C-alpha positions as semicolon CSV with decimal commas, in nm:
position;residue;x (nm);y (nm);z (nm)
1;M;0,000;0,000;0,000
2;D;0,138;0,339;-0,106
3;A;0,024;0,700;-0,090
4;L;0,088;0,979;-0,339
5;L;0,054;1,350;-0,267
6;L;-0,173;1,512;-0,525
7;Y;-0,211;1,864;-0,390
8;E;-0,090;2,076;-0,103
9;G;-0,229;2,425;-0,071
10;G;0,015;2,558;0,189
11;H;-0,117;2,807;0,440
12;E;-0,287;3,018;0,171
13;A;-0,611;2,846;0,070
14;G;-0,740;3,134;-0,144
15;R;-0,640;2,980;-0,477
16;L;-0,811;2,651;-0,394
17;L;-1,127;2,835;-0,287
18;G;-1,120;3,040;-0,606
19;F;-1,066;2,734;-0,825
20;T;-1,355;2,542;-0,674
21;Q;-1,569;2,853;-0,609
22;Q;-1,632;2,741;-0,252
23;S;-1,613;2,950;0,063
24;E;-1,479;2,685;0,302
25;V;-1,175;2,456;0,268
26;P;-1,357;2,126;0,347
27;A;-1,616;2,196;0,076
28;A;-1,338;2,297;-0,164
29;L;-1,149;1,971;-0,109
30;E;-1,468;1,770;-0,151
31;T;-1,545;1,956;-0,475
32;L;-1,191;1,897;-0,604
33;S;-1,213;1,528;-0,518
34;L;-1,545;1,500;-0,701
35;A;-1,382;1,650;-1,010
36;I;-1,114;1,379;-0,996
37;T;-1,337;1,082;-0,924
38;Q;-1,566;1,161;-1,218
39;N;-1,281;1,102;-1,464
40;P;-1,272;0,784;-1,674
41;L;-0,903;0,751;-1,577
42;W;-0,999;0,730;-1,211
43;Q;-1,213;0,425;-1,283
44;T;-0,907;0,245;-1,425
45;I;-0,727;0,264;-1,087
46;P;-0,917;0,005;-0,879
47;H;-0,959;0,040;-0,504
48;A;-0,778;0,376;-0,489
49;V;-0,902;0,611;-0,218
50;L;-0,871;0,990;-0,205
51;A;-0,809;1,137;0,138
52;A;-0,829;1,511;0,200
53;R;-0,721;1,692;0,515
54;P;-0,852;2,048;0,555
55;D;-0,629;2,157;0,845
56;P;-0,381;2,290;0,933
57;Y;-0,372;2,348;0,557
58;P;-0,544;2,175;0,262
59;V;-0,379;1,851;0,152
60;L;-0,508;1,586;-0,088
61;A;-0,353;1,242;-0,139
62;V;-0,443;0,910;-0,295
63;F;-0,397;0,573;-0,124
64;G;-0,379;0,238;-0,302
65;V;-0,175;-0,037;-0,464
66;F;-0,051;0,123;-0,784
67;S;0,097;-0,015;-1,103
68;P;0,369;0,185;-1,283
69;R;0,098;0,303;-1,525
70;D;-0,121;0,417;-1,236
71;L;0,168;0,610;-1,081
72;N;0,242;0,779;-1,414
73;H;-0,119;0,891;-1,449
74;L;-0,139;1,010;-1,088
75;R;0,183;1,210;-1,117
76;E;0,040;1,377;-1,426
77;L;-0,274;1,453;-1,226
78;A;-0,068;1,612;-0,947
79;G;0,113;1,837;-1,194
80;Q;-0,210;1,930;-1,366
81;L;-0,377;2,019;-1,036
82;E;-0,085;2,244;-0,945
83;R;-0,101;2,427;-1,279
84;A;-0,479;2,451;-1,275
85;I;-0,514;2,588;-0,924
86;Q;-0,220;2,827;-0,959
87;S;-0,328;2,979;-1,292
88;F;-0,700;2,912;-1,328
89;R;-0,882;3,125;-1,584
90;Y;-1,254;3,061;-1,581
91;I;-1,460;3,204;-1,866
92;D;-1,826;3,220;-1,773
93;Y;-2,090;3,330;-2,021
94;A;-2,053;3,699;-1,933
95;A;-1,675;3,686;-1,979
96;A;-1,719;3,494;-2,304
97;E;-1,956;3,762;-2,432
98;Q;-1,700;4,031;-2,354
99;A;-1,428;3,835;-2,536
100;V;-1,658;3,790;-2,836
101;R;-1,714;4,166;-2,850
102;R;-1,337;4,220;-2,853
103;L;-1,304;3,970;-3,134
104;A;-1,580;4,143;-3,331
105;L;-1,405;4,481;-3,293
106;R;-1,075;4,333;-3,413
107;L;-1,244;4,192;-3,722
108;I;-1,415;4,524;-3,798
109;E;-1,090;4,718;-3,754
110;R;-0,904;4,476;-3,982
111;F;-1,157;4,419;-4,260
112;G;-1,439;4,671;-4,225
113;P;-1,816;4,610;-4,234
114;E;-1,838;4,573;-4,615
115;Q;-1,590;4,286;-4,635
116;I;-1,736;4,118;-4,326
117;A;-2,078;4,124;-4,491
118;R;-1,933;3,904;-4,769
119;F;-1,763;3,656;-4,535
120;R;-1,912;3,323;-4,439
121;F;-1,876;3,195;-4,083
122;T;-1,849;2,845;-3,944
123;A;-1,733;2,689;-3,615
124;I;-1,522;2,403;-3,485
125;P;-1,758;2,193;-3,272
126;R;-1,851;2,205;-2,996
127;G;-1,724;2,510;-2,809
128;G;-1,684;2,705;-3,130
129;L;-2,058;2,676;-3,195
130;I;-2,132;2,869;-2,876
131;V;-1,880;3,138;-2,968
132;L;-2,020;3,164;-3,320
133;S;-2,374;3,213;-3,191
134;M;-2,253;3,508;-2,982
135;L;-2,042;3,648;-3,266
136;A;-2,342;3,636;-3,499
137;Y;-2,519;3,885;-3,275
138;A;-2,210;4,099;-3,216
139;L;-2,153;4,137;-3,592
140;D;-2,522;4,124;-3,688
141;L;-2,459;3,839;-3,929
142;S;-2,734;3,726;-4,160
143;A;-2,859;3,369;-4,155
144;E;-2,697;3,310;-4,497
145;Q;-2,354;3,399;-4,357
146;I;-2,355;3,110;-4,110
147;V;-2,265;2,791;-4,294
148;G;-2,137;2,442;-4,241
149;P;-1,789;2,318;-4,341
150;G;-1,731;2,286;-4,715
151;S;-2,006;2,533;-4,802
152;V;-1,790;2,817;-4,937
153;D;-1,662;2,816;-5,294
154;S;-1,297;2,880;-5,378
155;G;-1,354;3,252;-5,430
156;G;-1,506;3,326;-5,090
157;T;-1,362;3,378;-4,744
158;L;-1,453;3,145;-4,461
159;V;-1,415;3,260;-4,098
160;V;-1,352;2,961;-3,868
161;V;-1,442;3,028;-3,504
162;D;-1,338;2,838;-3,191
163;D;-1,333;2,905;-2,816
164;C;-0,957;2,851;-2,781
165;A;-0,654;2,716;-2,963
166;L;-0,389;2,540;-2,754
167;S;-0,166;2,367;-3,009
168;G;-0,380;2,445;-3,316
169;L;-0,442;2,074;-3,379
170;R;-0,819;2,100;-3,408
171;F;-0,790;2,383;-3,659
172;Q;-0,527;2,188;-3,854
173;Q;-0,762;1,890;-3,875
174;F;-1,050;2,116;-3,975
175;L;-0,843;2,285;-4,245
176;S;-0,738;1,951;-4,394
177;R;-1,106;1,882;-4,470
178;E;-1,189;2,232;-4,595
179;T;-1,163;2,324;-4,964
180;C;-1,210;2,701;-4,932
181;S;-0,906;2,890;-5,063
182;Q;-0,927;3,180;-4,814
183;V;-0,970;3,121;-4,443
184;L;-0,965;3,337;-4,131
185;F;-0,909;3,154;-3,804
186;C;-1,062;3,328;-3,502
187;P;-1,022;3,157;-3,163
188;L;-1,126;3,357;-2,860
189;F;-0,804;3,270;-2,674
190;A;-0,469;3,169;-2,822
191;N;-0,098;3,234;-2,797
192;A;0,037;3,502;-3,032
193;D;0,318;3,276;-3,157
194;L;0,064;3,008;-3,243
195;C;-0,134;3,258;-3,453
196;R;0,184;3,378;-3,626
197;I;0,297;3,022;-3,706
198;I;-0,043;2,933;-3,852
199;E;-0,029;3,239;-4,079
200;Q;0,322;3,145;-4,192
201;R;0,260;2,777;-4,256
202;E;-0,087;2,781;-4,407
203;S;-0,104;2,967;-4,737
204;R;-0,484;2,961;-4,735
205;V;-0,504;3,141;-4,398
206;R;-0,535;3,515;-4,456
207;A;-0,512;3,589;-4,086
208;C;-0,531;3,426;-3,745
209;I;-0,700;3,669;-3,506
210;A;-0,770;3,598;-3,138
211;A;-0,976;3,807;-2,902
212;E;-0,697;3,774;-2,648
213;A;-0,333;3,672;-2,695
214;M;-0,229;3,461;-2,398
215;P;0,134;3,421;-2,285
216;D;0,319;3,091;-2,281
217;R;0,337;2,978;-1,918
218;A;0,534;2,659;-1,981
219;P;0,874;2,808;-1,878
220;Y;0,718;2,899;-1,543
221;F;0,530;2,573;-1,495
222;Q;0,820;2,348;-1,601
223;G;1,102;2,546;-1,442
224;A;1,446;2,387;-1,489
225;D;1,284;2,099;-1,678
226;Y;1,142;2,327;-1,947
227;R;1,389;2,247;-2,228
228;R;1,352;1,872;-2,184
229;W;0,973;1,904;-2,159
230;H;0,952;2,119;-2,473
231;Q;1,175;1,886;-2,674
232;H;0,981;1,579;-2,561
233;W;0,641;1,719;-2,654
234;S;0,770;1,868;-2,980
235;E;0,884;1,519;-3,077
236;V;0,559;1,362;-2,959
237;M;0,340;1,609;-3,149
238;G;0,554;1,607;-3,463
239;S;0,349;1,758;-3,743
240;N;0,030;1,739;-3,538
241;G;-0,052;2,096;-3,441
242;Y;0,168;2,402;-3,476
243;W;0,291;2,501;-3,132
244;V;0,401;2,349;-2,800
245;G;0,339;2,550;-2,487
246;Q;0,102;2,597;-2,194
247;L;-0,147;2,874;-2,135
248;D;-0,314;2,971;-1,811
249;Y;-0,549;2,687;-1,721
250;L;-0,854;2,775;-1,928
251;A;-1,202;2,647;-1,869
252;F;-1,530;2,769;-2,010
253;A;-1,880;2,751;-1,867
254;W;-1,953;2,492;-2,135
255;S;-1,632;2,286;-2,134
256;E;-1,285;2,217;-2,001
257;P;-1,039;2,160;-2,288
258;Q;-0,921;1,801;-2,295
259;S;-0,571;1,744;-2,162
260;K;-0,318;1,493;-2,296
261;I;-0,069;1,282;-2,104
262;W;0,225;1,071;-2,216
263;N;0,188;0,695;-2,163
264;S;0,542;0,568;-2,114
265;D;0,425;0,204;-2,135
266;T;0,279;0,237;-2,484
267;A;0,490;0,536;-2,594
268;E;0,167;0,706;-2,700
269;V;-0,040;1,007;-2,600
270;D;-0,345;0,925;-2,386
271;T;-0,650;1,129;-2,299
272;G;-0,567;1,306;-1,976
273;W;-0,750;1,426;-1,669
274;N;-1,025;1,679;-1,626
275;V;-0,991;1,865;-1,298
276;V;-1,239;2,153;-1,316
277;P;-1,539;2,096;-1,084
278;P;-1,841;1,958;-1,272
279;S;-2,056;2,241;-1,135
280;L;-1,854;2,490;-1,342
281;C;-1,849;2,313;-1,682
282;L;-2,146;2,177;-1,874
283;N;-1,944;1,897;-2,036
284;R;-1,833;1,767;-1,694
285;R;-2,186;1,691;-1,580
286;P;-2,362;1,356;-1,633
287;V;-2,486;1,313;-1,988
288;V;-2,862;1,323;-2,026
289;R;-2,977;1,019;-2,223
290;P;-3,348;1,039;-2,310
291;D;-3,341;0,680;-2,442
292;A;-3,231;0,536;-2,108
293;A;-3,519;0,304;-2,006
294;G;-3,742;0,549;-1,827
295;D;-3,452;0,743;-1,679
296;S;-3,397;1,078;-1,853
297;C;-3,090;1,147;-1,637
298;G;-2,889;0,850;-1,757
299;S;-2,700;0,603;-1,538
300;P;-2,585;0,720;-1,197
301;A;-2,217;0,801;-1,159
302;P;-2,001;0,550;-0,970
303;R;-1,988;0,616;-0,598
304;P;-1,684;0,839;-0,527
305;R;-1,399;0,684;-0,330
306;F;-1,326;0,987;-0,116
307;Q;-1,269;1,052;0,253
308;L;-1,267;1,395;0,417
309;L;-1,047;1,355;0,722
310;P;-1,187;1,496;1,047
311;H;-1,035;1,774;1,249
312;S;-0,847;1,649;1,552
313;G;-0,816;1,896;1,837
314;G;-0,753;1,662;2,124
315;F;-0,457;1,575;2,344
316;L;-0,279;1,415;2,046
317;R;-0,324;1,491;1,680
318;P;-0,170;1,375;1,353
319;A;0,134;1,576;1,245
320;P;0,059;1,833;0,971
321;R;0,189;1,624;0,678
322;V;0,029;1,298;0,794
323;L;-0,274;1,164;0,609
324;W;-0,468;0,844;0,657
325;A;-0,747;0,646;0,498
326;D;-0,994;0,389;0,628
327;L;-0,963;0,071;0,424
328;D;-1,222;-0,185;0,531
329;Q;-1,127;-0,265;0,892
330;A;-0,775;-0,118;0,872
331;V;-0,631;0,232;0,861
332;A;-0,349;0,324;0,620
333;V;-0,125;0,606;0,748
334;A;0,145;0,794;0,557
335;R;0,360;1,102;0,600
336;M;0,345;1,306;0,280
337;P;0,667;1,419;0,110
338;D;0,748;1,782;0,036
339;A;0,650;1,750;-0,331
340;A;0,405;1,547;-0,537
341;S;0,672;1,341;-0,711
342;A;0,706;0,996;-0,559
343;A;0,481;0,749;-0,386
344;V;0,555;0,689;-0,019
345;P;0,490;0,362;0,166
346;C;0,208;0,345;0,418
347;F;0,188;0,145;0,734
348;Q;-0,141;-0,018;0,812
349;L;-0,310;-0,026;1,150
350;A;-0,542;-0,320;1,200
351;G;-0,750;-0,456;1,484
352;S;-0,697;-0,283;1,817
353;A;-0,429;-0,053;1,667
354;A;-0,684;0,086;1,421
355;D;-0,937;0,131;1,701
356;M;-0,679;0,315;1,913
357;W;-0,605;0,549;1,623
358;R;-0,974;0,626;1,578
359;A;-1,018;0,678;1,953
360;V;-0,739;0,937;1,957
361;L;-0,902;1,129;1,671
362;Q;-1,239;1,129;1,846
363;S;-1,123;1,221;2,199
364;R;-1,007;1,539;2,363
365;T;-0,829;1,365;2,651
366;R;-0,645;1,039;2,715
367;D;-0,914;0,925;2,958
368;Q;-1,186;0,983;2,699
369;A;-0,993;0,775;2,446
370;C;-0,946;0,488;2,694
371;A;-1,312;0,501;2,795
372;L;-1,411;0,476;2,429
373;L;-1,189;0,171;2,384
374;L;-1,325;0,004;2,698
375;R;-1,672;0,018;2,544
376;Q;-1,532;-0,186;2,253
377;Y;-1,308;-0,429;2,438
378;D;-1,367;-0,645;2,745
379;A;-1,025;-0,572;2,895
380;D;-0,869;-0,477;3,223
381;P;-0,860;-0,093;3,229
382;A;-0,503;-0,083;3,360
383;V;-0,377;-0,324;3,093
384;L;-0,561;-0,143;2,818
385;G;-0,425;0,189;2,943
386;R;-0,066;0,063;2,936
387;D;-0,108;-0,077;2,585
388;F;-0,263;0,248;2,472
389;D;0,016;0,460;2,620
390;L;0,285;0,239;2,464
391;F;0,123;0,258;2,121
392;M;0,078;0,635;2,140
393;S;0,439;0,677;2,252
394;E;0,561;0,485;1,947
395;L;0,356;0,700;1,712
396;Q;0,491;1,015;1,877
397;K;0,850;0,893;1,844
398;T;0,802;0,837;1,471
399;G;0,650;1,184;1,430
400;I;0,308;1,055;1,326
401;L;0,130;1,201;1,629
402;S;0,204;1,526;1,809
403;D;0,081;1,687;2,128
404;R;0,098;2,035;1,975
């Protein structure tokens, strides 16, 4: 049994609260855990348990027996959580409308109303469809100007709209199927270098215009490992897409862009994690299936494997970096490392040891803890007290429990 640190918020919980849009740390950790457990990847890691400790500062870890593949995926999750919570950029419908207005103004300044009236507009599904519907109002487009792919002859100009462009892969795939000789690509959010590269490489693209040019945050996120990271993903992507980098962690009211992770076992790119709370993104909520035998809400989601650890304010309490998880009749306990990089071994408390651990967490004094145990065990109070004191002393010596 091992444990892996997924997230540590330090003594400043504001970013976690902002990311989850909760006002209290316990609710924020529960919301974050729900976002993780609703991933398909989570269902491939059997019997894993998330444990979250709200105090003295927010910490989230996963307990389980992990394969090398599981550990690779969980390390990717830890890095993604760090990036997401540190640089979260949430675009709700009001913010999206403002960005669409900026995009409309940029198009008008560049081409003027007369040219725009001759353009045809289409979108990259599915987020682009929402942006296009807003842009149609902002530019007062006619119904005839909104078309499907392949509907513009070689002499016309097709404006392709999307909510964001990360590597440009989706636009590249779209362009490979499009026969129009003149194209404008208009994502709401994109890196300026990505737009420049698209204009340079694609002769049919008259311009790539974003509502907002976002900086590359990869040098900051990757730190000293940036060059190796950039080379690795440049080789992995090859000719797929135009640009390798990382933006602020974008999410829209309708979707969270799909992440990619490297599978070292298969030497292939896998679909990665989603970490934005389902309450914030439409595509993270359960799919409504009207054809589901009398159940318009579809099948219920699997029961989350998550434990919110209780506050312990008694005579002894777990040290700040110690987390634990109830596993059937046993308790797995681990001291978390300083960084979310390697799994650490757990020790398991079973039988009376597990009951003693639980009694400490539930009691404010030693006598209360012993009284609780005496209700569970038919034992001599003096003998039980000595055993209890010896066990607690050992846990204090190892730094698992503290009287502070």
